[in-house]
N, C-alpha and C positions, 0 to 999 in steps of 0.2 A: 785727777780721778778719771778713770776710763768709762767707756760706755756701759760696761757690764758690772760696774760697782758703784754704789752710792754710799752715803755716809752710814746707813744702817744695814746695807746689804739686803734690804727687803723693800717692798712697796711703801711709799710714804703715806702717812695718815691723811685723811681728808681735812681740809680747812674747816674750822668751826663756823657755824652760821653767823652772819654779820649781826652785830649789835646795832649798827647804823647802816642800813642798806643803801646802796647807791640810789640817787634820785632817778626816777623813771621819766623818759621823755614826755609822757602824758601829764606829768606833774610839774613840768618846768614852769617857773614863774618868769616874768619879763626880765628880772635881774639875773636869773639863772641862764636864760637864753642869751643875754648880753655877755655873760661870762664865757659861755661856750663859743659864742660867735667871735669873741676876741681871740681865743686861743686855738680853736680848731683850724687846722691848715697851716699853723706855724710850727714851732718846735714840737708842740703836742699835736701831731697831725690828726689824731682821732680823739681829741679831748672829750667829746661826748660819748665815747665808748671806753674811756680809761677809768678803771674801778676807783683808784684813789681820787681823781678829780671829780668823778661823779659822786663820791662820798663827801668830799670837801665842799661841793656845790650846795649842800644844805645851807652853807653860809657863804654866799657868792663874793661878798666884799673881802672876807678873809682869804678865800680861795684865790682871788685875783692877786692880792699882795703876796701871798706865799708862792704863787706860780712865778712871779717875777724874780723872787729870791732863788727859787729852785733852778730857774733857767740860767741865772748867773753861775750857780755852782756847777752846772753841766755844760756851759758853753763858753763863758768869758772868765772862768776860773783860771788863775795864773799858774796853777800846778800842772806839771806834765800829766797827761791823761792816765798813764799807768799808775803813778803815785796817787792821783785822785781816786782812781777806782780801788786801789788797795785799801786806802783809808775808808772809803764808803763801805766796801764789802766786809772789811774787818769790823767796822761799826755794826753792820747788820748781823754779823755772826755773833759778836759778843752780846748784843742786845736781844738775840734770838728773834730778830725781825724777819720772819719767813717770807712775807711778801717782798720786802725790800731786797733781801738776798736774791730771791728768784728773779726779780725785775732787773737787778744789776748783773746777773749772769747774762741776760739778754743785752744790756747796755754795753758790757765789756766785750762781748762777742761782736757786736755791731761796730765797736771802736777798733776792732782788729787785734785785740789782746789775746795772748795765748791761753788755750784751755788748761795748760799745765799749771796755771797759778791758783786755781780755785781750791784744790786740796791744801797747798801750802798756806793759803790765807786762813783756812780752818785751823791748821796746826799752830800758827803764830810765828812770832819773830825769830825763833830759833830754827825754823825750817831752813835747810841748806839751799833751797831754791833761791832765796832772796839775796840781793847784794847787801853789804853792810848798811848802806843808806836806806834801802827799802826796809830792812829790819828795824832801823831807827824810826821810820814812819809808823810801823806797826806798834812798836813799844809806846810811842807817843800817843797813838790812837787809843790803845788800851788804857793808858793813864788818864786820858781826857774822858773816856767813857766811864771808867770805874772810879777815878779819884777826882774828876772834874778839874784837873790841873796837870799840865805837862811838867815833868821833873826838870831840874836844872841840867842834868846830864843829857836828857833827850832834847831839850831846847838847844843846847850847845851843838849837839850832833846835827840837828836839822839846819841850824843857821850856818853850817859849813857849806851848804849848797843853796839854800833858799835866801831870798831877800825878804824885806818886811812885809811886802804885799803877799808873797807866797805863804808866809807864816800865818798872816791873818786869814787868807783863804783856807788854809788847812784847819785852823781853829773853828771857823764858821762852817766849813764843810762837815767836820765831825759833829759839831754842836747841832747843826741843822738836821743832820740825819739821826742823831739821838732823839731830837724832838719828833721827827717823822716816825721813828720806830715806835715811840710811845703812842702816837695817834693811830698808826696803822694796826698795832697789836690790840689797842683798846677798842677801836671801832670794829676790829676783826674783818679787815678787808680781804676778800677772797681772791685767789689766783685764778686766772684764765688757763685754758688747756695748754697754751704754749709755754707759760711759766711753770706749770706743773710738770711738763715734759722735761724742761731744763733741770728742775730740781730733782727729778727722778734720775737724771743722768749724772749730775754733778754733786748731789747731796744738798741738804738744807738744814738749818738749825731746828 
């Protein structure tokens, strides 16, 4: 999708007001400060300015455990980066997780992936952009999101290239981001200007 066209051909709608607003620094408890102190400066370089983490911080113990899991999915995941991002972004598109989609436009660009893949991810597995194996990743993602089970045909296709660890990483990546989609959509986490600009350029669900 090019600079002069987005999914709707017009300006994107405003994000709805949050149901669970991010915690404000003035309202940080000691437990919240410990959570942000642990993660700010690491993988989440600005954890105390990150809308999802500032929302999850209403429950610091849960936010800490989830952050460890999320960091695995984005750093020590055994899937190749492009396959991982295809699975995450297809999950975001199918679940209509606007914040997640917009955030992973940024993640994918930072990872050096081609801008050409965003419209095909929206189109799905039959888009000619994808290799046969990438199409299998998308089909399996759709099955896992919609049916909560990967079909025998998709399982066999994925196992032609992946080992058991990679299959488990795929299942937990899609499952973890389905969970995140529900939390983000229900809490109504709002996008910052940089994510809104990316969604304006490349489209959003």
